[in-house]
VOKEKE-660305 format. One line per field, with one value per residue: residue number from 1; z, x negated, y negated of N, C-alpha, C in turn. Coordinates in steps of 0.2 Angstrom, whole numbers. Each point is the difference from the previous one (the first is absolute). Example, Ala and Ser with C-alpha at 12.3 -4.5 7.8 and 13.67 -1.06 7.14 Angstrom:
<rs>
k	[1, 2]
n_c3	[39, -4]
n_c1	[-66, 2]
n_c2	[28, -5]
ca_c3	[0, 1]
ca_c1	[4, -4]
ca_c2	[-6, -6]
c_c3	[0, 3]
c_c1	[-4, 4]
c_c2	[-6, -5]
</rs>
This chain:
<rs>
k	[1, 2, 3, 4, 5, 6, 7, 8, 9, 10, 11, 12, 13, 14, 15, 16, 17, 18, 19, 20, 21, 22, 23, 24, 25, 26, 27, 28, 29, 30, 31, 32, 33, 34, 35, 36, 37, 38, 39, 40, 41, 42, 43, 44, 45, 46, 47, 48, 49, 50, 51, 52, 53, 54, 55, 56, 57, 58, 59, 60, 61, 62, 63, 64, 65, 66, 67, 68, 69, 70, 71, 72, 73, 74, 75, 76, 77, 78, 79, 80, 81, 82, 83, 84, 85, 86, 87, 88, 89, 90, 91, 92, 93, 94, 95, 96, 97, 98, 99, 100, 101, 102, 103, 104, 105, 106, 107, 108, 109, 110, 111, 112, 113, 114, 115, 116, 117, 118, 119, 120, 121, 122, 123, 124, 125, 126, 127, 128, 129, 130, 131, 132, 133, 134, 135, 136, 137, 138, 139, 140, 141, 142, 143, 144, 145, 146, 147, 148, 149, 150, 151, 152, 153, 154, 155, 156, 157, 158, 159, 160, 161, 162, 163, 164, 165, 166, 167, 168, 169, 170, 171, 172, 173, 174, 175, 176, 177, 178, 179, 180, 181, 182, 183, 184, 185, 186, 187, 188, 189, 190, 191, 192, 193, 194, 195, 196, 197, 198, 199, 200, 201, 202, 203, 204, 205, 206, 207, 208, 209, 210, 211, 212, 213, 214, 215, 216, 217, 218, 219, 220, 221, 222, 223, 224, 225, 226, 227, 228, 229, 230, 231, 232, 233, 234, 235, 236, 237, 238, 239, 240, 241, 242, 243, 244, 245, 246, 247, 248, 249, 250, 251, 252, 253, 254, 255, 256, 257, 258, 259, 260, 261, 262, 263, 264, 265, 266, 267, 268, 269, 270, 271, 272, 273, 274, 275, 276, 277, 278, 279, 280, 281, 282, 283, 284, 285, 286, 287, 288, 289, 290, 291, 292, 293, 294, 295, 296, 297, 298, 299, 300, 301, 302, 303, 304, 305, 306, 307, 308, 309, 310, 311, 312, 313, 314, 315, 316, 317, 318, 319, 320, 321, 322, 323, 324, 325, 326, 327, 328, 329, 330, 331, 332, 333, 334, 335, 336, 337, 338, 339, 340, 341, 342, 343, 344, 345, 346, 347, 348, 349, 350, 351, 352, 353, 354, 355, 356, 357, 358, 359, 360, 361, 362]
n_c3	[429, 0, 3, 6, 1, -5, 2, 6, -3, -3, 5, 4, -5, 1, 6, -3, 6, 3, 1, 6, 2, 6, 2, 6, -4, -3, -3, -6, 1, -2, -6, -3, -6, 3, 5, -4, -3, 6, 2, -6, 4, -1, 0, -4, -3, 1, -2, 6, -3, 4, 3, 4, -4, 1, 6, -3, 6, 1, 6, -2, -6, 3, 3, -5, -3, 5, 0, -6, 1, 4, -3, -6, 1, -4, -5, -2, -7, 1, 1, -5, 0, -6, 1, -5, 0, 1, 6, -5, -3, 2, 1, -1, 5, 0, 7, 0, 6, -1, 5, -1, 0, 4, -1, 5, -4, 0, 2, -6, -1, -4, -2, -5, -1, -6, 0, -6, 4, -4, -4, 5, 3, -6, 0, 6, -1, -6, 3, 4, -6, -2, 5, -3, -5, 4, 2, -7, 1, 6, 1, -3, 3, 6, -2, -2, 5, 4, -4, 1, 6, 1, -1, 3, 4, 0, 0, 4, 3, -1, 2, 5, 2, -1, 3, 4, 0, -4, 3, -5, 0, 2, -4, -3, 2, -1, -6, 0, 2, -4, -5, 3, 0, -6, -1, 3, -3, -5, 1, 1, -6, -3, 2, -2, -6, 1, 2, -5, 6, -3, -1, 1, -6, 5, -4, -2, -1, -6, 3, -3, 2, 6, 0, -3, 4, 4, -1, 0, 6, 2, -3, -2, 6, 2, -4, 2, 6, -4, 6, 4, 2, 6, 0, 6, -1, 7, -4, 5, -2, 7, 1, -1, 6, -5, -1, -5, 1, 6, -1, -4, 4, 5, -3, -1, 6, 3, -4, 0, 6, 0, -3, 4, 5, -4, -3, -6, -1, 6, 5, 1, 5, 0, 6, 0, 6, 3, 5, 2, -2, 1, 6, -1, 6, -1, 1, -6, -1, 2, -6, -1, -5, -4, -4, -5, -5, -2, -5, 0, -5, 0, -7, 4, 1, 3, 7, 2, 5, -1, -6, 1, 4, -6, -2, 6, -1, 3, -6, 2, -5, -5, 0, -6, -1, 5, 4, -1, -2, -6, 1, 3, -5, -5, 4, 1, -6, -2, 4, -3, -5, 5, -5, -4, -1, -4, -1, -5, -1, -6, 1, -5, 5, 0, 1, 6, -2, 6, -1, 7, -1, 5, 1, -4, 5, 1]
n_c1	[-343, -2, 5, -2, 6, 2, -4, 1, 6, -1, -2, 5, 3, -4, -1, -6, -2, 1, 6, 0, 6, -3, 5, 3, 5, -5, 5, 1, -1, -6, -1, -6, -1, -6, 4, 4, -5, -2, 6, 1, 3, 7, 1, 5, -4, -5, 4, -2, -5, -2, -4, 1, 6, -2, 0, 1, 2, 1, 0, -7, 4, 5, -6, -4, 5, 1, -7, 0, 5, -4, -6, 2, -4, -6, 0, -6, 0, 6, -4, 4, 5, 2, 7, -1, 7, -5, -1, 1, 3, -6, -1, -6, 1, 0, 1, 4, 0, 6, 1, 6, -1, 5, 4, 3, -4, 6, -2, 2, -6, -2, -5, 1, -6, 1, -6, 2, -3, 5, 0, 0, 4, 3, -2, 2, 6, 2, -3, 3, -1, 2, 4, -1, 1, 3, 3, 0, 2, -2, 3, 5, 0, -2, 5, 4, -3, 1, 6, 1, -4, 1, 6, -3, -2, 6, 4, -4, 0, 6, 0, -5, 3, 6, -4, -2, 7, -3, 1, 4, 0, -6, -1, 4, -4, -5, 3, 2, -7, -2, 4, -2, -6, 1, 4, -5, -5, 4, 0, -7, -1, 5, -4, -5, 3, 2, -6, -3, 0, 5, -4, 6, -1, 4, 4, 3, 5, 1, 5, 4, -4, 0, 7, 1, -5, 3, 6, -4, -4, 6, 1, -6, -2, 5, -2, -6, 3, 0, -3, 4, -2, 4, -1, 2, -2, 0, 3, 4, -4, -1, -5, -5, -2, -5, -4, 0, -7, 1, 5, -4, -5, 4, 2, -7, -1, 5, -1, -7, 2, 3, -5, -4, 4, 0, 6, -2, -1, -3, 4, -4, 4, -1, 3, 2, 0, 4, -3, 6, -3, -6, -2, -5, -2, -4, -6, -1, 5, 2, 3, 5, -4, 5, 3, -5, 4, -5, 4, -3, 4, -2, -1, -4, -3, -2, 1, -2, 3, -3, 0, 6, 0, -3, 5, 1, 0, -5, -2, 6, 0, 5, -5, -2, 0, 5, -1, 7, -3, 3, 4, -5, -4, 5, 1, -6, -1, 5, -2, -6, 5, 1, -1, 4, -1, 5, 0, 5, 2, 2, -1, -3, 0, -6, -4, 2, -5, 1, -3, 0, 0, -3, 6, -4, -3, 5]
n_c2	[-647, 6, 3, -1, 2, -4, -5, 1, 0, -6, -3, 2, -2, -6, 2, 1, 0, 6, -2, 2, -1, 1, 3, -3, 3, -2, -4, 1, -6, -2, 1, -1, -3, -2, 0, -2, -4, -3, -1, -2, -5, 0, -7, 2, 5, -4, -4, -2, 3, 5, -5, 4, -2, -6, 1, 6, 3, -6, 3, 0, 0, 4, 3, -2, 2, 5, 1, 0, 4, 4, 1, 1, 5, -1, 4, 0, 1, 1, 6, 1, 5, -3, 1, 4, -1, 4, 3, 5, -5, -1, -6, -2, -3, -7, 0, -6, 0, -4, -4, 2, -6, -1, -5, 4, 3, 2, 6, 0, 2, 5, -4, 5, -2, 3, 2, 2, 5, 2, -5, -4, 4, -1, -7, -1, 4, -4, -5, 5, 4, -6, 2, 6, -4, -3, 6, 1, -6, 1, 6, -2, -5, 3, 4, -6, -3, 5, 0, -7, 1, 7, -2, -6, 4, 4, -6, -3, 6, 1, -6, 1, 5, -4, -5, 5, 1, 4, 6, -2, 6, -1, -5, 4, 5, -4, -1, 6, 1, -4, 3, 6, -2, -3, 5, 3, -4, 0, 7, 0, -4, 4, 5, -3, -2, 6, 1, -4, -4, -2, -5, -1, -1, -2, -1, -5, 5, -1, 4, -4, -4, 3, 1, -6, -1, 4, -2, -6, 2, 2, -6, -1, 2, -4, -4, 3, -1, -6, -2, -3, -6, 1, -6, 1, -6, -1, -5, 1, 5, -1, -5, 4, 1, 0, 5, -4, 0, 0, -5, -3, 2, -3, -6, -1, 2, -4, -5, 1, 2, -6, -3, 3, -2, -5, 1, 4, -6, 1, -2, -5, 1, -7, 1, -6, 0, -4, 3, 3, 5, -4, -2, -4, 2, -5, 1, -2, 4, -6, 0, 5, 2, -3, 5, 0, 3, 4, 2, 5, 0, 7, 2, 2, 5, -4, 0, 6, 2, 6, -2, -2, 5, 2, -5, -2, 7, -2, 0, -1, 4, -2, -4, 2, -7, 1, -5, -2, -6, 0, 5, 4, -1, 1, 5, 1, -2, 3, 5, -1, 0, 5, 4, 2, 6, 1, 7, 0, 6, 2, 7, -2, -4, 1, -6, -2, -5, -1, -6, 0, -7, -3, -4, -5, -1, -4]
ca_c3	[5, 2, 7, 3, 0, -7, -1, 4, -3, -7, 2, 2, -6, -5, 2, -4, 4, 3, 6, 3, 6, 4, 6, 6, 0, -5, -6, -6, -2, -7, -4, -7, -6, 0, 3, -5, -4, 4, 3, -5, 3, -1, 6, 3, 3, 7, 4, 7, 1, 5, -3, 0, -7, -5, 3, 4, 4, 2, 6, 2, -3, 3, 6, -1, -2, 6, 3, -3, 2, 8, 1, -5, -3, -7, -1, -7, -2, 3, -5, 0, -6, -1, -3, -6, 0, 6, 4, -3, -5, 3, -3, 5, 1, 5, 2, 4, 4, 3, 3, -3, 5, -1, 1, 7, 1, 2, -5, -3, -4, -2, -8, -1, -7, -2, -6, -3, -1, -4, -5, 4, 3, -6, -3, 5, -1, -6, 0, 6, -1, 0, 7, 2, -3, 5, 4, -4, -4, 2, -3, -7, -2, 1, -4, -7, 0, -1, -6, -5, 0, -4, -7, -4, -2, -5, -6, -2, -2, -6, -5, -2, -3, -7, -4, -2, -3, -7, -3, 1, 4, 7, 2, 1, 7, 5, -1, 4, 7, 1, 0, 6, 6, 0, 2, 7, 3, 0, 4, 6, 1, 2, 7, 4, 0, 4, 7, 2, 1, -6, 2, -6, -2, -1, -3, -3, -6, -4, -1, -7, -4, 1, -4, -7, -1, -1, -6, -6, -1, -1, -6, -6, 2, 0, -7, -3, 1, -3, 5, 0, 6, 1, 6, 3, 5, 3, -2, 6, 5, 3, 0, 6, 2, -1, -3, -7, -3, 3, -2, -7, 1, 2, -6, -6, 2, 0, -7, -3, 2, -3, -7, -1, 2, -4, -6, -6, -2, 6, 2, 7, 3, 6, 3, 6, 4, 8, 4, 6, 3, 6, 1, 3, 5, 1, 6, -2, -1, 6, -2, -5, -6, -5, -5, -7, -2, -7, -1, -7, -1, -6, -3, 0, 2, 8, 4, 5, 6, 3, -3, 3, 6, 0, -4, 3, 3, -4, -4, -3, -7, -5, -6, -1, 1, 5, 6, 6, 5, -2, 5, 7, 0, -1, 6, 5, -2, 1, 7, 2, -1, 4, -4, 0, -7, 1, -6, 0, -6, 0, -6, -6, 0, 0, 7, 2, 6, 3, 4, 4, 2, 4, -3, 4, 5, -2]
ca_c1	[-4, 4, 1, -6, 1, -1, -7, -2, 2, -4, -7, 1, 1, -5, -6, -1, 0, 7, 2, 6, 2, 3, 4, -3, 1, -4, 3, -2, 6, -1, -6, -1, 0, -6, 2, 4, -5, -5, 3, 4, 6, 3, 1, 7, -1, -3, 3, 3, -3, -6, -7, -3, 1, -6, -7, 2, -5, -5, 3, -4, 2, 6, -2, -3, 6, 3, -4, 1, 7, 0, -5, -1, -7, 0, -5, -3, -4, 3, 0, 6, 2, 7, 3, 4, 5, -1, -5, -5, -3, -3, -6, -3, 2, -3, 6, -1, 6, 0, 7, 5, 2, 5, -2, -1, -6, 2, -2, 6, -2, -7, -1, -6, -3, -2, -5, -2, -7, -2, -5, -7, -2, -1, -6, -5, -1, -3, -6, -3, -7, -5, -2, -6, -6, -3, -4, -5, -4, -7, -3, 0, -6, -6, 0, -1, -7, -4, 1, -3, -7, -3, 3, -4, -6, 1, 1, -6, -4, 3, -2, -7, 0, 3, -4, -6, 2, 2, 5, 6, 5, -2, 2, 7, 1, -2, 5, 5, -2, 1, 7, 3, -3, 3, 6, 0, -2, 6, 5, -2, 2, 7, 1, -3, 6, 6, -2, -3, 4, -1, 2, 5, 0, 7, 2, 7, -1, 6, -1, 1, -7, -4, 3, -1, -7, -1, 4, -4, -5, 3, 5, -3, 0, 7, 3, -2, 6, 7, 4, 1, 1, 6, -1, 6, -3, 4, -4, 0, -4, -5, -7, -3, -7, -3, -6, 2, -4, 2, 6, -1, -2, 6, 5, -3, 0, 7, 2, -3, 3, 7, -1, -2, 6, 6, 1, -1, 5, 4, 1, -3, 3, -4, 5, -2, 6, -1, 2, 3, 0, -3, -5, -7, -2, -7, -3, -1, 7, 5, 6, -1, -1, 3, -5, 2, -1, -1, 2, -2, 5, -2, 5, -4, 3, 1, -4, 4, 0, -6, -5, 1, -2, -8, -2, -5, -6, -7, -3, 5, 2, 3, -3, -6, -6, 2, -4, 4, -1, 3, 6, -2, -4, 5, 4, -4, 0, 7, 1, -4, 4, 5, 6, 1, 2, 4, 0, 5, -1, 4, -2, 4, 3, -5, -3, 0, -4, 1, -5, 3, -5, 4, 0, -4, 3, -1]
ca_c2	[4, 5, 1, 4, 7, 3, 1, 5, 6, 1, 3, 7, 4, -1, 3, 6, 5, 2, -4, 2, -3, 5, -2, 3, 7, 3, 1, -4, -5, -2, 1, -3, 4, 4, 6, 5, 3, 4, 6, 3, 0, -7, -3, 2, 6, -1, -5, 2, 7, 0, -1, 7, 4, -2, 2, 6, 3, -5, -4, -6, -5, -2, -3, -6, -4, -2, -5, -7, -2, -2, -5, -5, 1, 2, 5, 0, 6, 6, 5, 5, 3, -1, 6, -1, 5, 5, -1, 4, -4, -6, -5, -4, -7, -4, -4, -6, 0, -6, -1, -5, -5, -5, -7, -1, 4, 7, 5, 3, 5, 0, 0, 4, -1, 7, 0, 7, 1, 6, -1, 0, 7, 4, -2, 2, 7, 2, -2, 3, 3, -5, -2, 3, -4, -4, 4, 3, -6, 0, 6, -1, -5, 4, 5, -3, -3, 6, 3, -4, 0, 5, -1, -4, 4, 4, -3, -2, 6, 2, -5, 0, 6, 0, -3, 5, 6, -2, 4, -3, 4, 0, -7, 0, 2, -6, -5, 3, -1, -7, -2, 3, -4, -6, 2, 1, -7, -4, 3, -2, -7, 0, 2, -6, -5, 3, 0, -7, -5, -5, -7, -2, -8, -2, -6, 0, 4, 1, 7, 1, -1, 6, 6, -1, 1, 8, 2, -2, 5, 6, 0, 5, 7, 2, -1, 6, 5, -3, -2, -7, -3, -4, -5, -3, -4, -5, -6, -4, 3, -4, 2, 4, -1, 7, 1, 1, 5, 7, 2, 2, 7, 5, 1, 3, 7, 2, 0, 6, 6, 0, 1, 7, 4, -2, 4, -4, -5, -2, -7, -1, -7, -4, -4, -4, -3, -1, 6, -1, 7, 0, -6, 2, -4, 1, -4, -7, -3, 0, 3, 5, -3, 3, 3, 1, 7, 1, 7, 3, 5, 3, 5, 6, 7, -1, 4, 4, -2, 2, -5, -7, 0, 0, -5, -4, 4, -1, 5, 4, -2, 4, -2, 4, -4, -5, 1, 1, -5, -6, -2, -2, -7, -5, 0, -4, -7, -3, -1, -6, -6, 1, 2, 8, 4, 5, 3, 4, 4, 6, 3, -1, -7, -6, -2, -8, -2, -6, -3, -6, -4, -5, -6, -4, -4, -7]
c_c3	[3, 7, 3, 0, -7, -1, 3, -3, -7, 2, 2, -6, -5, 2, -3, 5, 4, 6, 3, 7, 4, 6, 6, 2, -4, -6, -5, -1, -7, -3, -6, -5, -1, 4, -4, -4, 4, 3, -4, 3, -1, 7, 4, 3, 7, 4, 6, 1, 5, -4, 0, -6, -5, 3, 5, 4, 2, 5, 2, -4, 3, 7, -1, -2, 7, 4, -3, 2, 7, 1, -5, -3, -7, -1, -7, -1, 3, -6, 1, -6, -2, -4, -6, -1, 5, 4, -3, -5, 4, -3, 6, 0, 5, 2, 4, 4, 4, 3, -4, 5, -2, 2, 7, 2, 3, -6, -2, -4, -2, -8, -1, -8, -1, -6, -2, -1, -4, -5, 4, 2, -6, -2, 5, 0, -6, 0, 6, -2, -1, 7, 2, -3, 5, 5, -4, -2, 2, -3, -8, -2, 1, -5, -7, -1, -1, -6, -6, -1, -5, -7, -4, -2, -5, -7, -3, -3, -7, -6, -3, -4, -7, -5, -3, -4, -8, -3, 2, 4, 7, 2, 1, 7, 5, -1, 5, 8, 1, 1, 6, 6, 0, 2, 7, 4, 0, 5, 8, 2, 2, 7, 5, 0, 4, 7, 3, 1, -5, 3, -6, -1, -2, -3, -2, -6, -3, -3, -8, -4, 1, -5, -7, -2, -1, -6, -6, -2, -2, -6, -5, 2, 0, -7, -4, 1, -2, 6, 1, 8, 0, 6, 2, 6, 3, 0, 7, 5, 3, 0, 6, 1, -1, -3, -7, -3, 3, -2, -7, 0, 1, -6, -6, 1, -1, -7, -4, 1, -3, -8, -2, 1, -5, -6, -6, -2, 6, 2, 7, 3, 5, 3, 6, 4, 7, 3, 6, 4, 7, 0, 4, 5, 1, 6, -2, -1, 6, -1, -5, -7, -5, -6, -7, -2, -7, -1, -7, -1, -7, -2, 0, 3, 8, 3, 5, 7, 3, -3, 3, 7, 1, -4, 3, 4, -5, -3, -3, -7, -4, -7, -1, 1, 5, 6, 6, 5, -3, 5, 7, 0, -1, 6, 5, -2, 2, 8, 3, -1, 4, -4, 0, -7, 1, -7, 1, -7, 0, -7, -6, -1, 1, 7, 0, 6, 2, 4, 3, 2, 4, -4, 4, 5, -1, 6]
c_c1	[5, 1, -5, 2, -1, -7, -3, 2, -4, -8, 0, 0, -6, -7, -1, -1, 6, 1, 7, 1, 3, 4, -3, 2, -4, 3, -2, 5, -1, -6, 0, 0, -6, 1, 3, -5, -5, 3, 5, 7, 3, 0, 6, -1, -3, 3, 4, -2, -5, -6, -4, 0, -6, -7, 2, -6, -6, 2, -4, 2, 6, -2, -2, 6, 3, -4, 1, 7, -1, -5, -1, -6, 1, -5, -2, -3, 2, 1, 6, 1, 7, 2, 5, 5, 0, -6, -7, -4, -2, -5, -3, 2, -4, 5, -3, 7, 0, 7, 4, 3, 6, -2, -2, -6, 2, -2, 6, -1, -8, 0, -6, -2, -3, -4, -1, -7, -2, -6, -7, -2, -2, -7, -6, -2, -4, -7, -5, -7, -5, -3, -7, -6, -4, -5, -6, -5, -7, -4, -1, -6, -6, -2, -2, -7, -5, 0, -3, -7, -3, 3, -4, -7, 1, 1, -7, -5, 3, -1, -7, -1, 2, -5, -6, 2, 2, 6, 7, 5, -2, 2, 7, 2, -1, 5, 6, -1, 1, 7, 4, -2, 4, 7, 1, -1, 7, 5, -2, 1, 7, 1, -2, 5, 5, -2, -2, 6, -1, 3, 4, -1, 7, 1, 8, -1, 7, -1, 2, -6, -4, 2, -1, -7, -1, 3, -3, -5, 2, 5, -2, 1, 7, 2, -2, 5, 6, 4, 1, 1, 6, -1, 7, -2, 5, -4, -1, -4, -5, -7, -1, -7, -4, -7, 2, -4, 2, 7, 0, -2, 6, 4, -2, 0, 7, 3, -3, 3, 7, 0, -2, 6, 6, 0, -2, 6, 5, -1, -3, 3, -4, 5, -3, 6, -2, 3, 3, 0, -3, -5, -6, -2, -8, -3, 0, 7, 4, 6, -1, 1, 4, -5, 3, -1, -2, 1, -3, 3, -2, 5, -3, 4, 1, -5, 5, -2, -7, -6, 1, -3, -8, -3, -6, -6, -6, -2, 6, 2, 3, -4, -6, -6, 1, -5, 4, -1, 4, 6, -2, -3, 6, 4, -4, 0, 7, 1, -5, 4, 6, 6, 1, 1, 5, 1, 6, 0, 5, -2, 5, 3, -5, -2, 1, -5, 2, -5, 3, -6, 3, -1, -4, 4, -1, -2]
c_c2	[6, 0, 4, 8, 3, 0, 6, 7, 2, 2, 7, 5, 0, 3, 7, 6, 1, -4, 3, -4, 6, -3, 2, 7, 4, 3, -5, -5, -3, 2, -3, 5, 5, 6, 6, 3, 5, 7, 4, 1, -7, -3, 1, 6, 0, -5, 3, 7, -1, -1, 7, 4, -2, 2, 6, 2, -4, -4, -6, -6, -3, -3, -7, -5, -2, -5, -7, -3, -3, -6, -6, 0, 2, 5, 0, 7, 7, 5, 5, 3, -1, 7, -2, 5, 5, -2, 3, -5, -6, -3, -4, -8, -3, -5, -6, -1, -7, -1, -5, -4, -4, -7, -1, 4, 7, 5, 3, 6, 0, 0, 4, -1, 7, -1, 7, 1, 6, -1, -1, 6, 5, -2, 3, 8, 2, -2, 2, 2, -6, -3, 3, -3, -4, 4, 3, -5, 0, 6, -1, -5, 3, 5, -2, -2, 6, 3, -4, -1, 5, -1, -4, 3, 5, -3, -3, 5, 2, -5, 1, 7, 0, -4, 4, 6, -1, 4, -3, 4, 0, -7, -1, 3, -5, -5, 2, -1, -8, -3, 3, -4, -7, 1, 1, -6, -4, 2, -2, -8, -1, 2, -6, -5, 2, -1, -7, -5, -6, -7, -3, -8, -2, -6, 0, 4, 1, 8, 1, -1, 6, 5, -2, 1, 7, 2, -1, 5, 7, 1, 5, 7, 3, 0, 7, 6, -2, -2, -7, -2, -4, -4, -2, -4, -5, -6, -5, 4, -4, 3, 5, -2, 6, -1, 2, 6, 7, 2, 3, 7, 5, 1, 3, 8, 3, 0, 5, 6, 1, 1, 7, 5, -1, 5, -4, -4, -2, -7, 0, -7, -2, -4, -4, -3, -2, 6, -3, 6, 0, -6, 3, -5, 1, -4, -7, -3, 0, 3, 5, -3, 5, 2, -1, 7, 0, 7, 2, 7, 3, 5, 7, 6, -1, 6, 4, -3, 1, -4, -7, 0, -1, -6, -4, 3, -1, 6, 5, -4, 5, -1, 5, -4, -5, 1, 1, -6, -7, -2, -2, -7, -5, -1, -4, -7, -3, 0, -5, -7, 0, 2, 8, 2, 5, 3, 5, 4, 6, 3, -1, -7, -5, -1, -7, -1, -7, -3, -6, -4, -6, -7, -5, -5, -7, -4]
</rs>
C-alpha cells in the first residue's frame, strides 16, 4: 500500500480536467498536467505566479477565491475565460472552487477544478440555426397539412386524366406532374418529421452493429467509386441507450453524404471511441453522462467556412437534387438522444463529422 501522500499526489495528476492549488496570497502553488495542455504553459512557468495571469481582467473570480479562503464556502459552475500565452488568446472554462483544508480544518488555500468548455461552446454555436426549429414547429405542421390536402387531389386528377389520354406525349406530361407531386409530398413529410416531436423507442444499442448495417447497405454504392471503408472501432466501447431505427437514419444520411463527397478511389474512415471532451447532464440523469464518439472522415474536397455555417439551416443544400433537410433532421434525432453533432472541414482536405452520444447509465 502506498503512503497516503503519494496516493493523493497520484490522484492530483491523474484527473483529466485542470487542477490548481491557490495560496492565501492568490498565487499558484501546484497544478496538474492537464493545466499545461489547457493553458499552453508549463507548470514551472505558472508556479508561484499570480492566479490573475490565468484569468486576466476577471475580478469576480478573485473575489470568489477570497470568499472561499474566508468562509470555507464552495462554488460550482463558475463561468470564466482562461488565457493562453497572452490575455488576447482566451477560451471558455467552467470552474469549481473548494477550500483546501489541513488536518485541523484550517483553510490553507483554494483548490480550483477547471473544465475546458471550448468544444461545448463550439457545438452550441455551430448548431444555433437548429434552435429555430422548435419555434417554427407548430407553423410547419399546420402548413404541411394544408399543402398535403390539395396535393392528393392534384395527384388523383392527374392519374385519372392519364388513363383517358391516348397520346403518349401527353401522358408523359402527366407522368411529370405525378412525379413532381410525389416529390413535394416527400418534402412535406420531411418537414413534418422535422417539426413533429418523436417518441424514442430506447433500448440497449451496440453502435457498431448500427454502423455495420449501414456500411453493408452502402458498400456497393461506394465500390462503384472504387472507394473503400476503413473501420477503426474501439472494441471496448460501452453500449448506449438509443432508438436504433432513428440512429440508422442519422448514420445512413451522414455516410451517404460522405460517400458523395469522397474522391474516386478514396477512403472513408469510420472511427469509434469513448469521448472525454465533455459530459451531458439531463433531467433523467442525476450525474453527467460520458459519451461515445463516432467519427466519419471523408477524403473529399472539403467545405469553406461560409458553407459550414449553413449546414444545419433547413432547406440549405449544395446538391442539385438535395432537399436541405437531411442534416437538420439528423441533428434533431441526435439532440433527442441528448447528443451533439460537430462538423469540421477545410477546403481541399476533406470533412470530419463527429457524433457524440451518451453512454447508457448502469
